[in-house]
C-alpha positions in Angstrom: 0.2 0.0 0.0 1.1 3.5 -0.7 2.6 6.1 1.8 -0.5 8.0 2.7 -2.4 9.9 5.3 -5.5 11.9 5.7 -5.0 15.4 6.8 -6.9 18.6 7.4 -5.3 21.3 5.3 -5.8 24.9 5.2 -7.1 26.5 1.9 -4.2 27.4 -0.7 -4.1 28.5 -4.1 -1.8 27.5 -7.1 -1.3 29.9 -9.9 -0.8 28.0 -13.1 0.0 27.7 -16.7 -2.2 25.2 -18.4 -3.0 23.3 -21.3 -5.9 21.0 -22.2 -5.2 17.1 -22.4 -7.2 15.1 -25.0 -7.4 11.4 -26.0 -7.0 8.1 -24.0 -5.4 8.0 -20.7 -2.0 6.9 -22.2 -2.1 9.8 -24.6 -2.6 12.4 -21.8 0.3 10.9 -20.1 2.6 11.8 -23.0 1.0 15.2 -23.3 1.7 15.8 -19.7 5.4 15.0 -20.2 5.8 17.1 -23.3 4.0 20.1 -21.3 6.6 19.5 -18.6 9.4 19.5 -21.0 8.2 23.0 -22.5 7.7 24.4 -18.9 11.2 23.2 -17.9 13.1 24.1 -20.9 11.5 27.6 -21.4 11.9 28.3 -17.6 8.2 29.4 -17.6 7.7 28.8 -13.7 10.5 31.3 -13.1 8.0 33.9 -14.1 5.5 33.0 -11.6 6.3 34.3 -8.1 4.9 32.0 -5.4 5.3 31.5 -1.7 7.9 28.6 -2.1 9.9 27.0 -5.0 7.7 23.8 -5.2 6.6 23.0 -8.4 2.9 22.0 -8.6 1.1 19.9 -11.1 -2.7 20.3 -11.0 -5.5 18.0 -12.7 -8.9 19.9 -13.1 -12.0 19.1 -15.0 -14.0 21.9 -16.5 -17.1 21.6 -18.6 -16.0 18.3 -19.5 -12.4 19.2 -20.5 -9.5 17.8 -18.7 -7.1 20.9 -17.9 -3.6 20.2 -16.6 -1.6 23.2 -15.1 2.0 23.7 -14.0 2.3 26.3 -11.4 3.6 27.5 -7.9 1.7 28.2 -4.6 0.5 31.8 -4.0 -1.3 33.9 -1.4 -5.1 33.2 -1.6 -5.8 36.6 -2.8 -3.5 36.7 -5.8 -4.7 37.3 -9.3 -4.2 35.7 -12.5 -3.2 37.5 -15.7 -5.0 36.2 -19.1 -2.4 33.3 -19.6 -2.6 31.8 -16.3 -5.3 30.3 -13.8 -5.7 30.9 -10.2 -6.8 27.3 -8.7 -8.2 27.5 -5.5 -8.1 24.6 -3.2 -10.7 24.9 -0.1 -9.7 24.1 3.5 -10.6 20.6 4.3 -9.9 16.9 4.5 -7.1 15.6 2.0 -5.7 12.4 1.0 -1.9 13.1 1.0 0.2 10.5 -0.7 4.0 10.6 -0.6 6.3 9.1 -3.2 9.9 9.2 -4.6 11.2 8.4 -8.1 14.3 9.2 -10.2 12.8 12.4 -12.0 9.9 14.9 -12.0 7.5 13.0 -14.3 8.1 9.4 -12.5 7.3 11.1 -9.3 4.2 12.7 -10.7 3.0 9.4 -12.0 3.8 7.5 -9.0 1.9 9.7 -7.0 -1.4 9.8 -9.2 -1.1 6.1 -9.9 -1.1 5.4 -5.9 -3.8 8.1 -5.2 -6.3 6.9 -7.7 -5.5 3.2 -8.4 -4.5 1.9 -5.0 -5.6 4.4 -2.0 -9.0 6.0 -3.1 -10.6 2.5 -4.1 -9.6 1.3 -0.5 -11.1 4.2 1.6 -14.1 3.2 3.4 -14.8 6.7 5.3 -13.9 9.2 2.5 -14.5 9.7 -1.0 -13.1 11.9 -3.9 -16.0 13.7 -5.5 -14.1 15.9 -8.0 -12.4 19.3 -7.9 -8.9 20.0 -8.5 -6.1 17.7 -7.3 -2.6 18.4 -7.0 1.1 16.8 -6.9 4.1 18.8 -5.8 7.8 18.2 -5.7 9.0 18.7 -2.0 12.7 18.2 -2.6 15.5 16.8 -4.8 18.4 14.9 -3.6 20.9 12.0 -4.3 18.2 9.7 -3.6 15.8 11.2 -6.3 12.8 13.5 -6.6 10.4 13.6 -3.6 6.7 14.9 -3.8 3.2 14.7 -2.2 -0.2 14.7 -3.9 -3.1 16.2 -2.5 -6.7 15.0 -3.3 -9.7 16.8 -1.6 -11.8 14.2 0.2 -15.5 14.4 1.8 -16.8 12.1 4.5 -19.0 9.3 3.1 
């Protein structure tokens, strides 16, 4: 079983640069990877002033479309310019999954896989009913890239 906890988190916001993903699950994974390659090679996150240096990957369904963002945590009263989206996460219970991997995309994939394929189906007292979820890099060291995923929950 994945390394996870259920925690009460304060409200927070992520200012993100986004794309819309299309197609099947495997195609979306390739699109996410290509999107992060562009974000990293063009150093686009350096243009976002955040509260910390953590890199956030946000999944959000809007009007039947699957949106994906790269971003940074910002103050809750921040504003987004036309090419950005302010994604607000409410205070409440969150599934917190932790993982490590060799690189950024592998840790994001490990977090999403553990959260959605392993942990959420096994929860008896909580459910994910939608809303944005996010993974973020907490640190990098000789052992690899370390991260967490936050998925909002409601009590059943």
